[in-house]
N, C-alpha and C positions, 0 to 999 in steps of 0.2 A: 546702271545697275538694275537688275530685275529684282525688286525688293520682295515680291511674292516668292520667287525661287529661293532667295536667301532665307526668308522666314521658314519655308518648308525644309530647307537644309538644316537650319539650326534647331527647329522644333518639329521634327517629323511625326511625333506622337501626339501633338496637340491638335485636336479636332474640334474642340469647342470654340465658340466665338465669344467676344466680350458681351454680346447681346444675350447669349446663353447664361453667362454668369450673372448679368444684371437681373435676369428673371429669377434666379435662385435667391437673390438678396434684394427684394423689392423695398421701396421706401417704407419706413415705419409708419404705422397708423397711430399717431399721437396727437394730443390736443395742440392747438395753435400756441406757440410760445414754449412748448416743452423742449428741453435741451437734452442732447445725448452726449455723454462724456465717457472718458475711460482713463485708466492708467495702464501703461505698458512697460512694466519692469522687465529687466533682463534677469534670467535665473543664474546670477553669479554667486548666490549664497550669502551676499551681504545686502541686507535690507536696511536702508538708512533713513534718517530723519527727513531728508529731502523727498523720499518716496511718500512718506506720510503727509508731509506738507502739501505736496501736489495732489495727493489723493483726497485730502479734505477739501481743497478748492474744487476739484472736479465733482466730488460727491455733492457739495452744496449747490453748485451750478445746476446739476441735474435734478436733484431731489426737491430743491426749492421751487423749481419750475414745473414739477410733476412729470419729469422726464425719466431717462434711463441712464444708469451708471454701470459700466461693465469692466471686467478685468481681462486684458489681453496679455499673453505672455510673449514677449518679443525675444525669441530664442534663436535668432538667425546667426549669432556668433557662437558656434559650438565650442570654440577654443576656450571661451570664458565660462562656459556652463559648468555648474557644480551639481553633482548628484544630490537629489533631495531639495534643491533650491526652490523649485516651484512650490512645494509644500511649505517651505520656510516663508515665502512671500504670502501665501494664502493664510497661514496660521498667524503671521504677524498682523495682517490687516484685520483678521477676525478678533484678535486680542485687543486691538485698539478701536473696536466698534466701527470699522469701516465696512459697510455692507453693500454688496454688489447685487444688482438685479439679474445679471447674467454674466456669462464668461467662464473662464477656466475655474475648475474646482479640484479638490484633492482626489475626486473619484471620476473625473472626466470633464465634460462641458455641460453648461446649462444655458440654453438659449438657441434661437433660430438663426443666428448669424455666425455660427462657428464653421469650422473649428476656430478656437480662440488661442491656439498656439501656432505661431507663424510657420514653424517647420512643417506643420501638418497641412499648410495651405500652398505648398510648392506648386501644385498643378494649377491653382488659380492664378498665381503670379505669372506662370508661363504663358497663360492665355493672353494676358495683357502685354507681356514682353513680346510675344509674337506679333501682336497688333502694332506695337511700336516699330518693329522691324519692317513689317508690311508697309508702313507709312513713312519709311525712311528716317525714323526718329531714333533708331538704335542700331548698333553694329557690333560685331565681335572684335575683341582685341586680344592678340596673342602674345603681347610683350611679356617677357619674364620679369621676375622680381628684380633681377640684376639690371635689366634694361630700364626699369622704372626708377631704380635707385640712381642710375647714371643720369637720368633726366633731372631728378631732384638736385643732385650734386652740381649739375651744370647751371641750374637756375640759381642756386645759392652762390656759386662762384661768380655769376654775372650780377649778383646782388639785385635780382629782379624783385619788384615790389610784391607781385603775385606769383605764387608757386602752385603747381598742380598740372593736370593733364588738359591742356587747352592749346589753341593756336597752332603754331608750327610743330609743337611736340605731339600733337594728335594727328597731323596730316597723313603720315605713313599708314597708320591703322585705319583712319577714315577712308583712305583711297584704295584699299585692297580690292582686287577684282573678285568676282564670284568664283572664278577658276582657282585663284590663289587661296581663297578661303576654303574652298572644297578640298583642295589638295592638303592643306594644313590639317583639316579635320580628319581626313582619311589617314594622315600620318600619325594621328593620335595626339596632336598638340593641344594642350589645355587652353581654354579661352574664357574670358569674362565678357559679359554684355555691357556695353557702355551707352549712355544716353548721348545723342547727337545734339549738342547745344546750339543755340542760334549764334553765339559768340559775337554779340554786338556790344556797343558801349551805352546802350539805353538804360534807363532807370524805371523803376515801378514804385507805386505807392500801395500800401496795405494798412488797414487799421487793426492794430493789436488791441485786444480788450483791456489790457492793463497799461500798455505804453502809449496808446493813442496812435496817431497817424505816423507811419514809418515811411521814409523815402530812401530807397536802397538801389544799388546797381543790379541790373539783371544778371542772371547766371551766365558764366562763360565756360564753365567746366564740363568736360565730357566725363561725368562721374559714373561710377560702376552701378549698374542696376542689379545684375546677377553675378554672383561669384562663380568660380570655376566648378563648384559642386552643384550649381543650379539654384542655390539658396539666395534669396534676395538680400540686398543691403537694407539698412533702416530707411534710407532715403526713398527707396522704391516701395518697400513693404508697407510702410505706414500710410503712404498716399493711397495705395490700393485699398488697404483695410479700412481706413477712415472713411473712404467713399462708400465701400460696400456695407460697412456696419453703420453707416449713416451718422457718423459723429458730427455734431454741430459745433463743438468747441474742442480744441486740442490744448491741454494744459501741460506745459513742459518748461524746463529750465532755460534761462537766458543763454546758456552755452549753445543752444540750437539756432540762435539768431543768425549766426554766420552762414548757415546753410539754408536759411529760409528761402532764398531765391531759387534754389534747386527744386524745392517742394512746390513752390508757386508755379514754376514753369511746367512741372509734371502735371499738376492739376489743369493748367491751361491747355496743354497738348491733348489731354484726354477730353477736354470740354466739360469738366466736372465743376460743380460749385465748390468753392474752397470752404473749409470749416473756419471758424473764428479762432485764430491763434491767440494764446494767452501765455506769454513768456514771463515766467516768475523770476524774482530776484534770487540770487545765490544766498544761502544761509551763511552768515558771518558771525564772528565773535570778536570781542575786544581782547587783544593780547599785547601786553607791553605798551598800552596806551594807543594802539592803532588797530584798525579792523583788518581781519584776514578771513579767508574762506575756511570753513570747518574742514578738518583734515581727518581722513580715515586713520592715518598713522599717528597723529598727535592727540586726537580728541575722541575718547571713548564714547562721549555723549552723542556722537554722530550716528552710531549704530542703534537701531531700534531694540536690539537685544539688551542693551544697557538699561533701558527703561523697564523692560520686563524683569530683568534680574534684580534691579534695585527696588522694584515694586512701586514705581511712580505711577499713580493711578491714571487710568486712561482719560478720565474726565478732566483731570488737570492738564494733561497733554493737549487735549482738544482746546481747552480754554486759553492756554498759553499761546498755541499756534493761532487761534483766532485773534488774540491781541496783536500778534505780529502781522497778521494778514490785513486786519481792518482796525485802524486807530480808534474808531468809535466803539469798539467792543467793550472796553472798560467802562465807558460812560453808560452804555446799555446795561451792563451787569449791575452797576450801582443803582440804576433805576428799576431793575428787575432781579432782585437778589434771589428770589426763589424759582425763577424760570429755568427751564432746560436750555443749555447752550444751543440746542437744535432750533430753538425759537428765534435766535438772533438773525436778523435780516442781512445775511452776508452779501457783499457787493464787490464785484471785480473792479469797479471804478474807484473804490476807496483803497485799493492796494498800492503800496509804495513801489517805486522803481529804483530807489536809491540803495537798496540792499536790506535784506531781512536780518535783523540782529538777534542772535541767540544769547540769552542771559539766564544762566542756571539759577542764580539767586532769585530772579523774578519768577522762574518756574516753581521753585520751592515755596515761595510766598503764596503763589496761586494755589499750589497743592494744599497748603495749610488751610486756606480759605475753603477750598472745595471739600476737603475731608471734614472741616469744621462745620459745614452746613449739613453733613450727613447725620442721621440718627445712629444710635449705637448698634441697632440691628443691621443697618446697611453696612456700616464699617466692619462689623464682624463677618458678614457675608463676603465682602471683598478680601478681607484678611485671610479667611480660610481658603478662598480660591487661590490666592497667591502662595500661601504656605503649602498647599497640596502639591505645588510644582517645585518650590524653591526652599522650603524649610519644614520638612516633615516632622522633625523633632518638636518644633514649637506647635505644630498642628496637633500633635498628640497631647500636649499640655492643654491647649484650648478645648479639646474634646474631653479631657479628663476633668477640667474645671469650667464647664460652660457658663454657669451662673456667675461665677467670680469674674470671668473674662468679660461678659456682657456688662456687668456693673462697673468694671474698670474702664471700659470704653465710654461709659456715661459720666465719668467723673469730670467735673468742671464745665459741663455743658449747660448748666442752668445759669440764669442771670442775663443781664443786658450784654455782657461781653464774655461769651463762652471762651474757654481756653482753646488754643490751637496747638496741641502738643505733637500732632502727627504730620510728618512730611511725606513719608512713603511707607509702604508695607514692611520693608526691611527694617527701617528705623522704628516703626510701630512695635515690632517684635522686641527690639532692644529696649524700648521705653517701657513696655509692659512686663519685662522680665522680673522686676522687683516684686510683682504680685505673686510669684511662685517661688517657693523655697528651692525648687530644682534649678532655677536660673538666677536666683538672687545673688548679687555680689556688691560689695562696698566699693563705690566709685569715688566718693569724696571723703575727705578727712573730717573729723569732728571740729567744730569751731575752736580755734586756739584761745579765744577769750574766756573759755570755761575750763576750770581746772578739773583734774580727774576726780578730786574729792567732791566738788560741787556736782559734777556729772553723775556720780554714783548716788549722791544725796537726792538729786532731782528725780532720777528714775525710781528710786525707792519710794519717795513720796507720791510720785505720779501713779505708780502701779497700785499703791495702797488706796488711793482715792478714786482710781479709775472705775467708772461705771459705763458699761458699753451702751446702756439705754439712754445715756445723757444726750440731749440735743446739742447742736453746735455751740449755742450760747452758754449752756451750763458747762460744757467741756472746756471752753476757753476761759471761763471764770476760774476754774481750778488751776489751769496753767498759769494764769496771772497771779493767783494767790501763792503758788509754790515759788514762782519767780521772785515775788516780793519778799517772801520769807528768806530766800537765799541771798538777797541783796542785789537783785537785778531790777533795773528800771522797767516798770510795766508800761510806760509810755515812751516810745522811741525818742520823742522830741525832748523829754526830760534828760535822757542820757546824752543826747547830742548837745544840749545846753550846758549840762554840768556833769561831764563824764567822771570827774574825780569823786563824785558822791556815790558811784555804783560800781559793782564788779563788771557789769556789762548791761546789755539791753535785752528785752524780751525777744528781740529779733534773733539774738544769738541763741537763746533758749529754744525757740521754735525751729531754728535751723538745725540744732542738735537733735531735737526730737524727730524732725523730718529725715535727717541723715540716718538715724538709728532705724527708722521704720522702712525707709526705701533705699538706703545706700547712696542717696543723692541729696545735695543741698538745695537743688532746684527741682521741685516736684509739686504735684497738685496739693490741694487742701488736705491737711493731716487728718482732720475729722472724717472727711469723705473716704480717704484711703483706709482708715481704720475699719470703717463699716463695709468696705469691700473685702478686706482681709478676714474680718470676723474677730471675735474676742480672743479666741484661743491663739490664733497666729499672731495677733497684735501683741498679746502678753509675752509670747515666746520670743518675739523679735526684741522687744524692749528689755525683757528680763536679762538678756545677755550683757546689758550695760549697767545693771543695778549693782 
């Protein structure tokens, strides 16, 4: 076979050489030890937690080393592409504070190593595809989908351990003559370009940054490099792009381990240095007592849109994922309670290979801690940003009562153990709703231990003695006095010891007062709430029960 003639036949318009392309994408000028990483999502319209999980790893590996982190859109599968999906990816990463140094943007590309959308790099791939043909490492395959299906069915019927395009199944296509190929092309038969594998039983070793040393069988498949429309497969495109864009690390899911041998062989054939592969564990959850992979169909929490719509703050997502990624993050956080999570020394070596466990309860607890560390002004800023997108009615209330909202967000934040009332921005709106008459609603019933007669008597006495300028101590002294006058134990332990001597406990009284003021039995300090609402609104709320 005259491989040069075959290459010219298959790629008559390709005039550039691989050396020409290499000159267009020279090695990066970076300090020693600086890493270059990327994420390469497909524009399917569904951006999931796994995308963010891998993005955080790649971002930390690059930026902790003083390197470069970029976004590449791997849009080679146009059948799965959804209109507007690229913007969805870009917006989601921006929302969660994943910042790229270069790559695809909503308005084009940013950086000297683009285009950063693979379909726009078709001519580049063809240069390297032609080089493979010239060197006898690739060939055209004209088999139809029906013929390929027949091969798969034969392999399954024979119960072959390995299925695919290799060995005797590839012989006919591999051995086509130049004349036969030329005739088929002239007749308009579609073809794909396949890699010509070594097809031996050798093994190779490679060190994965997360999994350590891997010993694997070499590739035996004649896998597809270019599809019939000339667009490359992932296997071919990512190898070319990661070399030209000078990626030092490739962070991706463990599902790609089965095809790693293909990628290693391609790097070796081109004579390129391989990046360090980092195969991450699949995100799992406990379901029915056993672990299973997070499912797009079953688990709404897999979609990043879920966290945006619920208003789970981005800082909490980062901290939760860092606890999943590195087991020592929680120890570091305990020792550095006021530090930014960006200061945490993330390490690939500390990542687990046994599966990454997603736990919504743990995420919510982390979110409470994260929001609990924020001052009221910061919480208000986050809340307004979220409301501007997802709850404009509540945003209008916040803007109508800015001082009251800010004071409400500061309730319970004093003292050695500040309250942690807020889980996410959606729940924060619900929690704060009792501060505004427009959204106030009674959620809990009055304590059954207090009769209607005593309830009216209490509120009448309370309002008669109420002085808004009282400090917390003076205020509670009055509550104790009225409770005692009505026959309620002012010390909970007295009621617990001798309940027959009292109508109830002061706990029942304060729960009644709290429920009247907020609509909830479980709410922050009554005195603080009163001073957020103001005297007029406080008297109006309680007067309804007198």
